[in-house]
C-alpha angles and dihedrals in degrees: 000000000000134000093018113193131192094261092051091047092055091044095047100037105026095123140047092244093053091050093050091049089052091050089051093053093047095045097042108023091167095045136295114306128189109252089213107049100007092235118154093207097107135159122203120230097202096182092061100031087241141122130227120210110227091204105048100010091235112156120212143149139218090269098045112124093009136103087265094060112121093355115157092205118091113255093236089062089050089052094046092048090049091050093049093050091046097048103036103096094207095032130251129262123239087236091059093047090047089058096043097047096037093235131129119273091242091056093045092049092050091045093052092048092050090053091045089052091063090050092070107119112213130175093025117163120257118262124252138173114048112354129185122206125190141149132221137182125232135187130012125055130306111265128172132004140260116357091355095053113136097349096119097052108019136073117247118231119188116204125199119182133174116217105255090000146072132336126220126191124188132187101222131189091229144340098249120138094254092053093045091048091055094055092042093052093047096048110029124070120237085232094059114141097220139343116212124201139155121257096275104147096232096063100076091052092042093051091047091052090048092054098250111145116240092238089063093055116092124184132205115208103228092164089062089050092252111140106160126031108171106296092343111104141106095222093116096061091037091057086056090051089052091053090049093051093047086053092051096043101033104031116021092026090195131034121179121221088239093063100030094103090059092054090047090052090051094049093049093044093053093041094049090049098042092117095044109112088194097052094122092050093046091049092050087050090054089050090052091050092050099102123209091255090058098045114115112234127220092241089055092051093053098039110032127070109220118230124231108299128202108246 
């Protein structure tokens, strides 16, 4: 299924039965298999939307052991919310989804965060080629000037983007050289062609700590109103920052520091998959693979501050 649009989504997944059949096909493309003993000798219990294993007598369904297990929300609303989050370029607020799906704001907020939780990209390969690194500040009020602007009252977001490749956002505790060096070392290959930054004083020290040779570091002089010098610029990562800030200001309206990493994960996942015709399918697959032990609980969302997460 490629190039899925909203009309096709409603037509193909407009009922609970259609959604369950789709989950079955995704989860068991070669036929239903018992999750306990792996036997393919299965009987269908149509009245309960379940299966019975003829070998070990274990009973299960297409949602057993997934994020959909024991959900009180209809599957077609899960599917619609997933599609809206995947296809809305600047994201979609929980308030908007609440109105569209006719569910409470609390349910919508929790639903969106559970979907975002599966969008976290881990184990991604390091970036090579031409890579741009920049930092920005979001939230709060503007305090201070120059290199110290906004640090006291804003959240630091570090952006790393490969030209023609992937984007990474990180919610960092500060923009000091040691912090920058850690993100650079974890995400940029030692065989990178060139790393481009602005003239922020911390970058030369950070790149040196991360093991990037000085000859591979190119700087654009923004303070001298120079924004492009041949192939030297940070416009690529700055355009991603622009998209993020339009999402915060125009879509989510307010993002707490506590949940900022989750929104960064969502933005990067959607951006890096913007050319994927099967994004909806792949996201549903991630939801299926999200086991009960990995599901984020509501009490955790409202009580636990998430640590920096790799976008």
